[in-house]
N, C-alpha and C positions, 0 to 999 in steps of 0.2 A: 147706381146701376142697377138699383131694385125697381126703380121705375123704366130704364131701358126694358130688362127682362120681361116686365108685366105688357111693354109695347106702349108705354105712356110718355112717347117720346118729347112731346112739350112740357110734361113734368120732368123728365130728365132735363132738358135745356134748360129751363129754369132754374133747377139746381147748380147744373154745372156754371151756368151763368154768373150764380153769386158764388162759388166757389172759387172761379176765375179771377171774379172783382174782388174777392177778399185776399186772395193770396195768387197775383198773377206769374209769379216763379215756380207755381206748383205744376212741375211737368205732368202729372199721372191726370189732372183735371184738365188743361187744355189740351192734352192728345185723346183723353176722352169726349172733350166737347167739339173739337174739330172732328173725330171720328163721326159724332152723330150729326153735325152739321151736314158734313159729305155724304152720308149713305142713309138718312131717315127715309121711311118709306112716306113720310107725311111731308109734302111741299111746302107746308107753311114752317115747318123748322127747318128745312135745310137752307143751306146758303153757303153756296161752293166760293164766293170771294171770300169770306170770313173765314170759312173750314183752312183754305189756302195759306191765308194769310198767317194764323194758328201755325198751322204744320210747317209753314216754310221757317217761322220763328222757333219754332222747338227743333227741326232739322238744323238750323246755325248752331244749337247748343247741344245736340247729341246727333249722332249719326245712326243710333239703333236700329235694329229693324223693325222693331214697333213703329217707333216715329217714322220710318220708311213706308210701311204699309200706309200708314195714316197719310204721308205726304201723297202717295199715289192714290188714294182714295178722294183726296182733295183735288189734285189734278184732274182726275177724271170727271169729277163733278162740275168742275170747272169748265170743261171740255176740251183739255189737252189729254187727249188719250194717246199720243204717240209718247209724250211725256211720262204718263202711267204705265204704258208698258214698259218703258225701259227701267223705270224706277222698281218695278214690280220684278221684272227679269234678273235685276241687281241683289234684289233681295233672295231672292229663290237661289241664285248661284251660292252668293256667302252663306245662306242656311244650309245647302245641299252638300258642303263639303262636311260636317258634323252628322249627317242625318238624313232621311227621308223628307221630302219637301210637305209640307201639310197640304190636305187637301184644298183647304181654303184659300191658301195662296195662288194655287193653281186655278181655282175658280174665278177668282178677281183676274189673274190674269187673263184669262180667254173673255171674260165679261169686256174688259179694256181694250182688247184685240178686235173685238166685235163695235166698237165704239159706244160702250153700254158701261154705265156707273155704276160702281158696288151699291148695294144695297142691302148689305148686313156689315155692321161694325166691328162686330167679332162673330167667332164661330159659336155656337149654343153652347157647346162644351169647351171654351175658354177658361183657365183657370181666374181670369177676372170676376167670375160670376160664382166662385166657391166660397161657400162663407170660411172666414179665418176665427181663430180664438183672438178675444180681447188682447190676450199678451203678444202674439203675433203681431196684430196692426199696430200695436204701440211700437213695434220694432227693438 
């Protein structure tokens, strides 16, 4: 994630690939890899088919909003903008029940409706980028 934050998508992909290879059941690593493959600004890093395969497998295991967003990103990168719009609208409807919809979700929905893929894996202020103490990281 540090490499992602620094814009070093190739390094991030290599690390995430190693993580997924070491533990294929680690949903966090697979989700991060799928998002990177779907959204990277570097065309050499993007791989829509692989992103979609990873996201589809994750979605079969969990129907979380986080995975749903990744699935929509992968659908858009693979060229299924109608599917991406539909999935993104479902996520927004589900999240809207509890609070205001994050702008990041609305922005991606607008991109998909304009037949454009997402180019940001997470919003800049996403908690995924916040440092955690070692005690918290261990769970």
